[in-house]
C-alpha positions as CSV (number, residue, x, y, z in Angstrom):
1,M,96.6,92.9,48.8
2,R,100.4,92.4,48.3
3,N,103.3,94.4,46.9
4,R,107.0,93.7,46.3
5,R,109.9,95.5,48.0
6,L,111.4,97.4,45.1
7,A,115.0,98.6,43.9
8,R,116.3,100.4,41.0
9,G,117.0,99.1,37.5
10,A,115.2,98.2,34.3
11,A,112.5,95.6,34.9
12,S,112.4,92.3,33.1
13,V,109.1,91.6,31.4
14,V,107.4,88.5,29.9
15,V,104.5,89.2,27.7
16,I,102.0,86.3,27.2
17,G,99.2,85.9,24.7
18,V,99.6,89.1,22.9
19,D,99.5,89.6,19.1
20,P,102.1,91.6,17.0
21,L,99.9,94.8,17.2
22,G,99.7,94.3,21.0
23,M,103.3,94.1,21.4
24,G,103.8,97.2,19.5
25,L,101.5,98.9,21.8
26,I,103.4,97.5,24.8
27,R,106.7,98.6,23.3
28,E,105.5,102.0,22.5
29,C,104.0,102.4,26.1
30,L,107.2,101.3,28.1
31,G,109.9,102.5,26.0
32,T,113.3,101.9,27.8
33,E,111.5,101.4,31.2
34,A,111.7,97.6,30.8
35,V,113.6,94.7,29.2
36,L,111.2,93.4,26.7
37,P,111.1,90.1,24.8
38,S,111.2,90.3,20.9
39,H,107.9,88.4,20.8
40,A,105.0,87.4,23.0
41,T,105.0,83.9,24.7
42,P,102.1,81.6,23.9
43,Y,99.8,80.6,26.8
44,D,101.2,76.9,26.7
45,E,104.8,78.0,27.2
46,A,104.1,80.6,29.9
47,L,105.1,78.5,33.0
48,H,108.2,77.2,31.4
49,V,109.4,80.7,30.3
50,V,108.5,82.2,33.6
51,R,110.5,79.6,35.4
52,K,113.6,80.2,33.1
53,T,113.7,83.9,33.2
54,R,112.2,84.9,36.6
55,P,110.8,88.2,35.5
56,N,109.9,91.2,37.7
57,V,106.4,91.6,35.5
58,V,104.2,89.6,33.6
59,V,102.0,91.1,31.1
60,M,99.0,88.8,30.1
61,G,96.9,89.2,27.1
62,F,93.3,88.8,27.9
63,D,91.7,89.1,24.6
64,S,93.1,86.0,22.6
65,D,92.2,83.3,25.2
66,F,90.5,84.9,28.3
67,H,89.9,81.5,30.3
68,E,93.6,80.4,29.7
69,A,94.8,83.9,30.9
70,V,92.6,83.6,34.1
71,Q,93.8,80.0,34.8
72,L,97.5,81.0,34.3
73,G,97.3,83.8,37.1
74,P,97.3,81.5,40.1
75,Q,99.8,79.1,38.5
76,L,102.3,81.9,37.8
77,A,101.8,83.3,41.2
78,A,102.5,80.1,42.8
79,E,105.6,79.6,40.7
80,L,107.1,82.9,41.5
81,P,105.8,84.7,44.6
82,G,105.7,88.3,44.4
83,L,105.5,88.4,40.7
84,H,103.7,91.5,39.3
85,M,101.1,90.4,37.0
86,V,99.2,92.8,34.7
87,A,96.2,91.9,32.4
88,I,95.9,93.9,29.3
89,S,92.9,94.0,27.0
90,E,91.4,96.2,24.1
91,R,88.3,96.9,26.1
92,T,87.0,97.5,29.5
93,D,84.8,94.6,30.7
94,P,83.6,94.5,34.5
95,E,83.2,90.7,34.4
96,R,86.7,90.3,33.1
97,I,88.2,92.9,35.5
98,R,86.7,90.9,38.5
99,A,88.1,87.7,37.1
100,A,91.5,89.2,36.8
101,M,91.5,90.5,40.5
102,R,90.6,87.0,41.6
103,A,93.3,85.4,39.6
104,G,96.0,87.6,41.2
105,Y,96.4,90.3,38.5
106,R,97.4,93.7,40.2
107,E,96.2,95.8,37.2
108,Y,93.7,95.6,34.2
109,V,95.0,97.8,31.5
110,V,93.1,99.0,28.4
111,L,95.6,99.7,25.6
112,P,96.3,102.0,24.1
113,E,93.8,104.4,25.9
114,D,95.1,103.6,29.5
115,A,98.9,103.2,29.2
116,E,100.0,105.0,32.5
117,P,99.1,102.1,34.8
118,L,101.2,99.7,32.8
119,R,104.2,102.1,32.8
120,K,103.7,102.7,36.5
121,A,103.7,99.1,37.3
122,V,106.8,98.2,35.4
123,H,108.6,101.2,36.7
124,E,107.8,100.3,40.2
125,S,108.9,96.6,39.8
126,S,112.3,97.7,38.5
127,G,115.1,95.5,40.0
128,A,112.6,93.9,42.4
129,S,114.4,91.8,45.1
130,E,113.4,88.5,46.1
131,D,112.0,89.8,49.4
132,S,108.3,90.3,49.6
133,N,106.7,93.1,51.5
134,D,103.0,92.8,52.6
135,Q,100.7,95.7,51.6
136,G,98.1,96.8,53.9
137,N,95.0,94.7,54.6
138,V,91.7,96.0,52.7
139,V,88.6,95.3,54.8
140,A,85.3,95.9,53.1
141,F,82.3,96.7,55.2
142,V,79.1,95.6,53.4
143,S,75.4,96.3,54.7
144,S,72.6,93.9,54.2
145,K,70.3,96.9,54.0
146,G,70.0,100.6,54.6
147,G,70.1,101.6,58.2
148,A,72.1,98.6,59.3
149,G,74.8,100.9,60.8
150,V,77.6,100.0,58.7
151,S,79.1,103.4,58.3
152,F,78.7,104.0,62.1
153,L,80.7,100.7,62.8
154,T,83.3,101.5,60.0
155,V,84.4,104.8,61.5
156,N,84.3,103.6,65.1
157,I,86.2,100.4,64.5
158,A,88.7,102.5,62.4
159,A,89.2,104.8,65.5
160,E,90.0,101.7,67.7
161,L,92.5,100.5,65.2
162,S,94.3,103.5,64.7
163,A,95.7,103.4,68.2
164,M,97.7,100.6,66.9
165,E,98.1,101.0,63.1
166,R,98.1,103.5,60.4
167,V,94.5,103.4,59.2
168,A,92.5,104.9,56.2
169,V,88.7,104.8,55.6
170,V,87.5,105.0,52.0
171,D,83.9,106.0,51.4
172,L,82.5,104.2,48.3
173,D,79.0,105.3,48.6
174,F,78.6,107.7,45.6
175,S,75.2,108.6,46.1
176,M,74.8,109.4,49.9
177,G,78.1,108.4,51.5
178,D,78.8,110.7,54.6
179,I,81.8,109.1,56.4
180,A,83.2,112.7,56.7
181,G,79.9,113.6,58.5
182,F,80.2,110.8,61.1
183,L,83.6,112.5,62.2
184,D,82.7,116.0,61.8
185,L,85.3,116.5,59.3
186,Q,85.3,119.2,56.4
187,P,87.5,117.6,53.7
188,Q,89.2,119.9,51.2
189,S,89.5,117.0,48.7
190,S,87.6,113.9,48.0
191,L,87.6,110.6,46.3
192,H,85.9,112.3,43.2
193,D,89.2,114.3,42.9
194,V,91.3,111.4,43.1
195,L,89.5,109.6,40.5
196,R,89.5,112.7,38.1
197,N,93.4,112.8,38.5
198,L,94.3,109.0,38.3
199,D,97.3,109.6,36.1
200,R,98.9,111.5,39.1
201,L,97.9,109.0,41.8
202,D,100.7,108.1,44.1
203,E,101.3,108.1,47.9
204,R,102.0,111.7,48.0
205,M,98.8,112.7,46.2
206,L,96.8,110.3,48.4
207,A,98.3,111.9,51.5
208,G,97.2,115.4,50.3
209,S,93.6,114.0,49.5
210,V,92.6,112.6,52.8
211,A,91.1,114.2,55.8
212,V,92.8,113.5,59.2
213,H,90.6,113.2,62.3
214,P,92.0,113.7,65.7
215,S,92.0,109.8,66.4
216,K,94.7,109.6,63.5
217,V,92.1,108.0,61.0
218,H,92.8,109.1,57.6
219,V,89.4,109.5,55.5
220,L,89.2,109.5,51.8
221,A,85.7,111.0,51.7
222,Q,82.8,111.8,49.2
223,P,82.2,115.4,48.6
224,N,80.4,117.6,51.1
225,Q,77.7,118.3,48.4
226,L,76.2,115.8,46.1
227,V,77.8,116.0,42.6
228,D,77.1,114.4,39.2
229,F,79.6,112.0,38.5
230,E,80.2,109.6,35.7
231,E,80.1,105.7,36.1
232,V,83.0,104.6,38.2
233,H,85.1,101.8,36.5
234,G,86.2,98.8,38.6
235,E,89.9,99.3,37.4
236,D,89.9,102.8,38.8
237,V,88.5,101.7,42.0
238,L,91.2,99.0,42.2
239,R,94.0,101.6,41.5
240,V,92.8,103.7,44.5
241,L,92.7,100.6,46.8
242,T,96.1,99.5,45.6
243,A,97.6,102.9,46.4
244,S,95.8,103.1,49.7
245,A,97.1,99.6,50.7
246,A,100.7,100.8,49.8
247,S,100.2,103.6,52.3
248,Y,98.4,102.2,55.2
249,Q,98.5,99.0,57.3
250,Y,94.6,99.0,57.1
251,V,92.2,100.2,54.6
252,L,88.6,100.1,55.8
253,V,86.1,100.5,52.8
254,D,82.6,101.6,53.5
255,C,80.6,99.9,50.8
256,G,77.3,100.7,52.5
257,G,74.3,99.0,51.0
258,R,74.9,99.7,47.4
259,I,75.6,97.1,44.7
260,D,77.7,98.9,42.1
261,E,80.9,98.4,40.1
262,A,82.8,100.2,42.9
263,T,81.5,98.1,45.7
264,L,81.8,94.9,43.8
265,T,85.5,95.6,43.1
266,A,86.2,96.4,46.7
267,T,84.6,93.1,47.7
268,S,86.5,91.2,45.1
269,V,89.9,92.2,46.3
270,A,89.2,92.7,50.2
271,D,91.3,90.4,52.5
272,T,88.3,90.5,55.0
273,I,84.7,91.3,54.4
274,I,82.5,92.4,57.3
275,L,78.9,91.6,56.4
276,V,76.8,93.8,58.7
277,T,73.2,92.8,59.2
278,T,70.4,93.4,61.9
279,P,68.4,90.6,63.6
280,E,65.4,91.2,61.4
281,V,63.9,88.7,58.7
282,V,64.3,91.3,55.9
283,A,67.8,92.2,56.7
284,V,68.9,88.6,57.1
285,R,67.3,87.5,53.8
286,N,69.3,90.4,52.2
287,A,72.3,89.2,53.8
288,W,71.8,85.7,52.2
289,R,71.6,87.6,49.0
290,R,74.9,89.2,49.6
291,L,76.6,86.0,50.5
292,Q,75.2,84.5,47.1
293,M,76.5,87.4,45.1
294,M,79.9,87.1,46.9
295,E,80.0,83.5,45.8
296,K,79.4,84.4,42.1
297,L,82.4,87.0,42.4
298,G,84.6,84.0,43.7
299,V,84.9,85.4,47.4
300,D,86.2,82.7,49.8
301,R,83.5,82.4,52.4
302,S,86.4,82.0,55.0
303,N,87.2,85.7,54.4
304,V,83.5,86.8,55.4
305,R,82.9,87.7,58.8
306,L,79.1,88.0,59.7
307,V,78.3,90.8,62.3
308,V,74.9,91.3,63.8
309,N,74.4,95.0,64.7
310,K,71.6,96.5,66.9
311,W,71.4,93.3,69.1
312,G,68.9,93.3,71.9
313,K,66.1,91.6,73.8
314,S,63.5,92.4,71.3
315,N,65.2,90.7,68.4
316,E,63.0,89.1,65.7
317,L,65.6,86.3,65.2
318,R,67.8,84.3,67.3
319,Q,71.5,83.6,66.6
320,S,70.6,80.2,65.6
321,D,67.9,81.2,63.4
322,I,70.4,83.5,61.7
323,E,73.3,80.9,61.2
324,T,70.8,78.2,60.0
325,N,69.4,80.5,57.3
326,L,72.7,81.9,56.2
327,G,74.8,78.9,56.6
328,V,77.8,80.9,58.3
329,P,78.4,81.6,61.9
330,V,77.6,84.8,63.5
331,A,81.2,86.2,64.2
332,A,80.2,88.9,66.6
333,T,77.0,90.8,67.9
334,I,76.9,94.5,68.6
335,A,74.5,95.5,71.4
336,A,71.9,98.1,70.6
337,D,72.2,101.2,72.4
338,P,70.2,103.7,70.1
339,T,70.4,106.8,72.5
340,A,74.2,106.7,72.9
341,C,74.8,106.1,69.1
342,Q,72.4,108.7,68.1
343,R,74.1,111.2,70.3
344,A,77.4,110.3,68.7
345,V,76.2,110.6,65.1
346,N,74.4,113.9,65.8
347,Q,77.6,115.6,67.4
348,G,79.9,114.1,64.9
349,L,81.9,112.2,67.7
350,L,83.1,108.8,68.2
351,L,81.0,106.5,70.5
352,R,84.0,106.2,73.0
353,E,83.8,110.0,73.4
354,V,80.0,110.1,74.2
355,A,79.5,106.8,76.1
356,P,82.7,104.8,76.9
357,R,80.7,102.5,79.1
358,S,78.2,101.8,76.4
359,P,77.9,98.1,75.8
360,T,77.7,99.1,72.1
361,Y,81.1,100.6,72.4
362,K,82.6,97.5,74.3
363,D,81.3,95.2,71.5
364,I,82.8,97.3,68.8
365,A,86.1,97.3,70.6
366,A,85.9,93.6,70.7
367,T,85.4,93.2,67.0
368,L,89.0,94.3,66.3
369,D,90.1,90.5,66.5
370,L,88.0,89.9,63.5
371,I,90.2,92.1,61.5
372,T,93.8,92.0,63.1
373,D,93.8,88.2,64.0
374,R,91.3,87.1,61.3
375,A,89.3,85.4,64.1
376,A,86.2,83.5,63.0
377,T,84.2,84.7,66.0
378,V,84.7,86.9,69.1
379,V,83.2,87.0,72.6
380,S,80.6,89.9,72.7
381,S,80.0,91.6,76.1
382,S,76.2,91.6,75.2
383,Q,76.2,87.8,75.0
384,G,78.3,87.0,77.9
385,K,79.8,83.9,76.0
386,S,80.6,83.0,72.5
387,F,78.1,82.3,69.9
388,F,78.7,78.5,69.8
389,G,78.8,78.5,73.8
390,G,75.3,80.1,73.5
391,L,74.0,77.4,71.2
392,F,75.4,74.4,72.9
393,G,75.3,75.6,76.5
C-alpha cells in the first residue's frame, strides 16, 4: 500500500464522472480544504485533464459508469504516480469496493453519509510533493482450514520480523480470533473499538489502541470476550489497514480460515498473501478453493506464497502432489513439532522462548525471506534443500 509524502496547502482536486448533485455534495463536504473545479470532467476527458492539471487528488464517480471508472484507475495512476484516487458512490457495494481497491483507489466513500474519509484524504494530500513515500507492506495470512496453524505462524513470524522492522499484527477473525491469547496479552482496547470510532482514526489513535508485546510486536486484537458486533464493511477494514500501513513497516493480518467481507478486503489489498495449508487432502482441496477465490478477486498469483505447515514423515501428500494439484510452487514447509508448539501456545510464549532449537522455529525464521525479499521459495531446514531441488534431484 502506497502513500505520498505530504506538505501543507490547499489540495488541487479533479472530479470525474459526477453529476451536479454529486458536485454539490463534494463542495459541501470539502469547503475550503481544496481547490475544486466548477464542474466535473467527463470520463473520456479524464486523462487529458489530469495530464494538464497534475492534481493531488482525483475524485471518481462510480455511479454514472462503473466500468469506465474502474478502467481509468490504473491509467491515471500510471500517468501520475502517487496520485491519491478516491472513489465516491451513493451506496455501499462490496463488489464495487473490491474492484475500486484493485484499480488503485485509496478510499471508497459513500456520500453524503460518510464524508469524513473524503475530507481527510484531501486534507492529507494538501500540497503533495513529487516525491513518493512507500507505506508499509500488508501481508495477509490466510488459512486453508481450521487448525492449520495460521495464527501461530502469524505471531511467531511477526516476532522474528520485529527485530528488524516496526511490525503490527491485526486480528481479523471476528468470531474466535485470539492473537492476544497466543502472546499472553491483555489489551485494553480492540479492533472493535477502532471500528466504532473510525471518524477519529489516525496514527495517534491507532497507537493508543494496540497492545505491545515484549518482542516489540504491536497487536490490534479482538476483545477478550466475545461480543455481538454488526457486519463489518470492506471500506472500514480498508481504512484500518491504510492507517496501520502508514504507521508500520509491516502489517501482518491474521485472516484465519474465515471468508467474510473483512478477510476478502484484506486479501484484495495485501502486498503479499501467505496461504497456509497442511499436507492433507482436505486442506489442499480447500487451498485450491482459496486460490480460485483470489483469482476472482483479481489477486495476482505472483503475490501468493504457499506455505505447508505441520510437515513431517507421516504426510498424506508429497510436495509434488501439492504443487500438481494447486498449480503453484510450495514456497516453504514448516516442520511439525506438536509438543513444542503446544507448550508455546499453552504458556502464551513465542516458540523461540520455549524451543529455540526446534525445527519448527528454524523453518519459521527462514520464511522471513518470503515477506522481506518477496522470494518465491525458501530453503526449509526440514527439507535440507529447496522444493525444486527435491523434485529434480
